[in-house]
N, C-alpha and C positions, 0 to 999 in steps of 0.2 A: 169593232172599235173599242178601245180600252177605256176602263173607268178612269176618271181624272180627279181623284179625290184631292190630290195635292194642289192642283190648280184652283179648286173651289175654296180650299182652306185659306189660301193666300190672296184671294180676290178682294179688291176694294169695293165697298158698298157704294151704290150710286144709282142714278136714274136709268142709265143705259143697260142693255142686256147683251151678253155674248152667249150665244147658244151653241155649245161645242158638240161635235159628234165623236171625236177621238182621233187617234193617230197611230203611226207605226214608223220605224226607222226608214230612212231613205238617203240617197246620196246628197252631198252638201249642195246648197244653193244659197241664193241671197237671203239674208236673215229677214224674218218677218217683222213688219212694223209693230212697235209696241202698242198695246191697247191703251186707250185713254185712261187717265187716273180715275175718272168718274164711272168706269164701266164695271158691271157686275158679271162674274163668270157663272154660267149655268152649265155644269158638266153633264155629259151623257148619262151618267149613272143615276140620275134622279135624286140628287142630294136635297137636303132641306132648303137650300138657297133657291132652288129652281122656281118655286111658286112665286116668290116675290120678284125674282128677276124677269120671269115671263110676264108678270103683271106690269112691270115697269116698261117692258118693250111694247106691250099692247097700249098702254097709256100714251106712249110716244107716237105710235101709229095713228091712234085716234085723234091726237092733236093735229097731225098732218092732214088727215082726212077732213077735219072740220075747217082748217085753214083753206084747203084747196076748194072745198065746196062753197065756202063763204065768198071766195074770190070769183067763182064761176057757178052761181046757183042753179043755172039751167042745164049744166052738163050732164050727160047720161053716164059717162065713165070718167073717173079721175085718172089722169095720166101721171105715172111715176117714171121719172127719167133716170137713167143710169149711165155711167161711164165705165167701159171695160178696158180702157187703154193700159191699165196697170196690171192686167191679168192676161197677157197675150197668149199664154200656153193653153188657156181655157176658153178661147173665143168660140169654139164649136159648141162646147157644153153650155156656155152662157146663151148662145143663140138658141140652142135646143130648149133650155129652161124658159126663155122668153116666149118661145112658140107654145110650149106646153101650158104656161099660165094664161097667155092671151087667148088660147082656144078653150080654156077650162072655166074662166070666169068672165062676167060681163060688166061689172061695175068698177073695175080698175084695169088699166092697160099699162104694160111695161113698154118703154121705148128708149132706145139709146140716143143720147144727144148731149148738148152742152147744158151748163147750169144744173148739173145732175143732183137728184135727191140722194143717191147713194152711188158708191163705186165698188168695183170688184178689184181685189188685190190677190197676189199669189206669193208663195214662199214656203219656208219651213217653220212650223210652230208646234211645240210639244202638246198644245191643246187641240190640235187638229183644225178643221175648218169651223168657222163660226160667223155669225152675223152680229154686228155691233151698231147700236144707235147712239146718237148724241142726245137723245131725249126730245128732239124737235123734228122728228120725221126724217132726219138725215143720218148718214152713217156709211158703213162699208161691209162688204162680205169678203172674208178672207178665205181663200182656198188653199189648203195645205197639200203639198206635193205627195207626201207619203200616204195620206188618207185616200187621195184620189187614185193611187196605184192599187190600194188594197180593196177599195169599194168602188161600185159603179159611179163614175165621175158625174154623169148627168143627174143621177139621183142625188148625189151630194149637193150639187149646185142648185137643183130645183128645190131641195129641202131647205137650204139656207135662204134662198129667195123667198120661200114661204114664211120665214120669220119676218122679213121686211113687210110682207103683206098682212102680218098680224097673227100668224099661227104659232102656238107653242109646241114644244116637243111632246110626243106621246110615247115615252120610252118603251113600254111593254106592248105596243100595238103590233099588228101583223104586217107583213110585207106590203099588203094592199094599202096601208096608210103611209103616205109619203113622210109624214112628220114622225114616224116611228124611227127614222134615221137608221142607226146601226144596230138597233135591237134585233132584227131578224137575221143579222149576220151578212158576211160578204157575198153570199149567193143571191141575195135579194137585189134585183136590178130594176124594180119598178120605179119609174120616175114621174108617175102621174098622181096627183091628189085624188083621193076618193070622193064620193058624193058628199059626205059630211064636210070634208075640208073645203071643197068648192063652195058649198052653201055658206059656210062660215065666212070665207073671204068676201063673198058677194054681200052678205049681211053687214059686215064691218064697213065696207067701202060705200054702201048705200046709205047707211044710217049714221055713220060717224059717231060723235060723242053721245047721241041718243042711245045707241046700242050699248055703249060703254056704261052709261048710267043705269040702264036696265039690268045689265049683267052684275052690277055691284049691289043692286037692291035685294 
């Protein structure tokens, strides 16, 4: 996945995070939806903007966790609902991603349904695939056609869904790390989070803002 320095340089600062993986040319298709003006782009190449952008995304996830647990204090697992109707070409990959995450973690569960916390979208975008939050636990995952032809599509989808669950990119990590994204190259087809990634998601969704406060201290 290519470095996207231009996209980073022109990104607007804001609370949201877009975690991009990269892209490559592909046949024409419907244009991608424009990113919200309050969104920060975090490119795959690990630019200086990424730390702040990833922190903003984590803040948004933690707010969502706290709200869901406050509304249902006795629940064992927080349910995060998604809508995949705007990404029909990737229904198989989205279903696989959901199964992978639901079998990997216990404190949060992904479920397709109405009144969704986030949506999946598809199209062409020079930034590649990315996850975008509105800063309040809602947002969308954009799946780029070209990138999903060049790289394992289930890995791309599961990686981007990992951002919704609170995980940042780990650009230089090995293929065994799901959040290393395109770092290991197109030959990497691993679509499963490793033990540390699973533990981190469980910690975040169990403790909510308490975990966020501890990580900031």
